[in-house]
C-alpha positions in Angstrom: 103.5 137.9 79.7 102.9 135.4 82.2 106.1 133.5 83.5 105.7 129.7 84.2 106.7 130.0 87.8 104.2 132.9 88.6 101.7 130.9 87.1 102.9 127.4 89.0 102.9 129.4 92.0 99.6 130.7 92.2 98.4 127.0 91.2 99.8 125.8 94.2 98.4 128.5 96.2 95.2 127.7 95.1 95.5 124.1 95.5 96.6 124.6 99.1 93.8 127.0 99.7 91.2 124.5 98.8 93.3 121.8 101.2 92.9 124.1 103.8 89.5 124.9 103.4 89.0 121.0 103.2 90.9 120.7 106.2 88.8 123.3 108.3 85.6 121.5 106.7 86.6 118.5 107.8 87.3 119.9 111.4 83.8 121.4 111.6 82.2 117.9 110.5 83.9 116.3 113.1 84.5 112.4 113.2 80.9 111.6 113.1 80.5 107.9 113.0 83.3 107.0 111.1 86.5 108.2 113.4 89.2 106.2 111.7 88.2 107.4 108.5 88.4 110.5 109.7 91.6 110.9 111.8 93.0 108.9 108.4 91.8 111.9 106.4 93.3 114.6 108.3 96.7 112.9 109.0 97.0 112.5 105.0 96.1 116.4 104.6 98.2 117.5 107.4 101.0 115.3 106.0 100.6 116.8 102.2 100.8 120.2 103.6 103.8 119.1 105.6 105.4 117.2 102.1 104.5 119.5 99.3 103.8 123.2 100.3 106.5 123.2 103.4 109.4 121.2 101.7 108.9 122.0 98.0 107.0 125.3 97.5 108.2 127.1 100.5 112.3 126.8 99.9 112.0 127.9 96.7 110.2 130.9 97.4 112.8 131.6 100.1 115.4 130.7 98.3 115.0 132.3 94.5 112.1 134.5 94.5 112.0 136.6 97.9 115.9 137.8 97.9 116.2 139.4 94.6 112.6 141.2 95.1 113.8 142.4 98.4 117.1 143.6 97.2 115.2 145.8 94.3 112.2 146.9 95.6 112.7 148.1 99.1 109.1 148.9 99.7 108.2 144.9 100.2 111.5 144.2 101.8 109.4 144.0 105.4 106.7 142.2 103.9 109.3 139.6 102.6 111.0 139.5 105.7 107.6 138.5 107.6 106.7 135.7 105.1 110.2 134.5 105.6 109.5 134.0 109.2 105.7 133.0 108.6 107.4 130.1 106.6 109.6 128.9 109.8 106.0 129.4 111.8 104.1 127.2 109.4 106.5 124.5 109.3 106.9 123.9 112.8 103.1 124.7 112.8 102.0 121.9 110.5 104.1 119.3 112.8 102.5 121.0 115.9 98.9 119.9 114.4 100.2 116.5 113.3 101.3 115.9 116.7 97.9 117.2 118.4 95.8 115.1 116.0 97.6 111.9 117.0 96.8 113.3 120.7 93.5 113.4 120.1 92.9 110.3 118.2 94.8 108.3 120.9 94.5 109.9 124.4 90.5 111.1 123.9 88.5 114.2 123.6 90.5 115.6 126.3 92.5 116.8 123.2 90.0 117.7 120.6 89.3 120.9 121.9 92.9 121.9 121.5 93.6 120.7 118.4 90.4 122.2 116.7 91.4 125.7 118.0 94.8 125.4 116.7 93.9 123.8 113.3 91.2 127.0 112.9 93.8 129.7 113.5 96.4 128.0 111.3 93.7 128.0 108.3 93.2 131.5 108.5 97.2 132.5 109.2 98.4 130.8 106.3 95.4 132.1 104.2 96.6 135.6 105.0 100.0 134.6 104.6 99.5 133.3 100.7 96.8 136.5 100.7 100.0 138.7 101.3 102.1 137.2 99.1 99.9 137.3 96.0 98.6 141.2 96.6 102.4 142.5 97.9 105.3 140.3 96.4 104.1 138.7 93.4 103.0 141.8 91.4 106.4 143.4 92.8 108.2 140.1 91.1 106.6 140.9 87.8 107.8 144.5 88.2 111.1 143.7 89.5 112.6 141.1 88.5 115.0 140.2 85.4 114.8 137.6 82.8 117.7 135.6 84.5 115.5 135.5 87.9 112.7 134.4 86.0 114.4 131.6 84.0 116.1 130.4 87.5 112.4 130.2 89.1 111.0 128.6 85.7 113.4 126.2 86.1 113.2 125.5 89.7 109.2 125.6 90.1 109.0 123.4 87.0 110.1 120.5 88.9 107.2 120.6 91.6 104.5 118.0 90.9 101.6 119.0 92.8 98.5 116.7 91.9 96.2 119.0 93.6 97.0 121.5 90.6 95.6 119.3 88.0 98.1 121.0 85.6 101.2 119.2 85.8 102.3 115.7 85.6 102.0 114.7 89.2 104.7 112.8 91.3 103.2 109.3 91.3 103.6 109.7 95.4 101.9 112.5 95.8 99.2 111.6 93.5 98.6 108.4 95.5 98.1 110.9 98.6 95.5 112.7 96.8 93.7 110.1 95.6 93.4 108.8 99.2 92.5 111.9 100.8 89.6 112.3 97.6 88.3 109.0 97.9 88.3 108.8 101.9 87.0 112.4 102.7 83.2 112.6 102.9 81.1 114.2 100.4 80.9 117.2 99.9 84.7 117.3 100.8 85.8 114.3 98.8 84.2 111.7 97.4 84.1 109.0 100.2 80.7 108.3 101.8 78.7 110.8 104.0 79.3 110.5 107.5 77.1 111.7 110.3 78.2 114.1 112.9 
């Protein structure tokens, strides 16, 4: 039996991975001939990551998923400690990236290389973080969590309304944000007009 929360976690990981890869594609593509749209899309992507995964997804993992697994499966306790520390790091890092993007946009190309390198590092770090959760923590959860653990997780994660998953009734605010990203990001990343790099 697959628990609802486990499916939601995996769906949210897949949605975030898609957003991170789109962010990478935008960075590699560059501003092209429409820098206003480029910066707008990157700001929206980083804002989404800060607002949804950092404020809704991670706190529930840290409070409800990780503690009972660490208690019942000492073999993954060290991994969970690492993941908790990474959650703190990604929360700070996304805000640093938002600031670095604004610095590039407002202060000019002398700030571009620093943002692009930090964005590439961030995406790689985050994808590895989710991979670690998927291959070590979630299988342990399936084996070690009790029905009462799953009930609490299912109730908590059922409140999430990530529009990127396309599976759950989305929070209208996040739906608008997702629509903005999709409609403004140039093809093939989104549905916006293709731009020259």
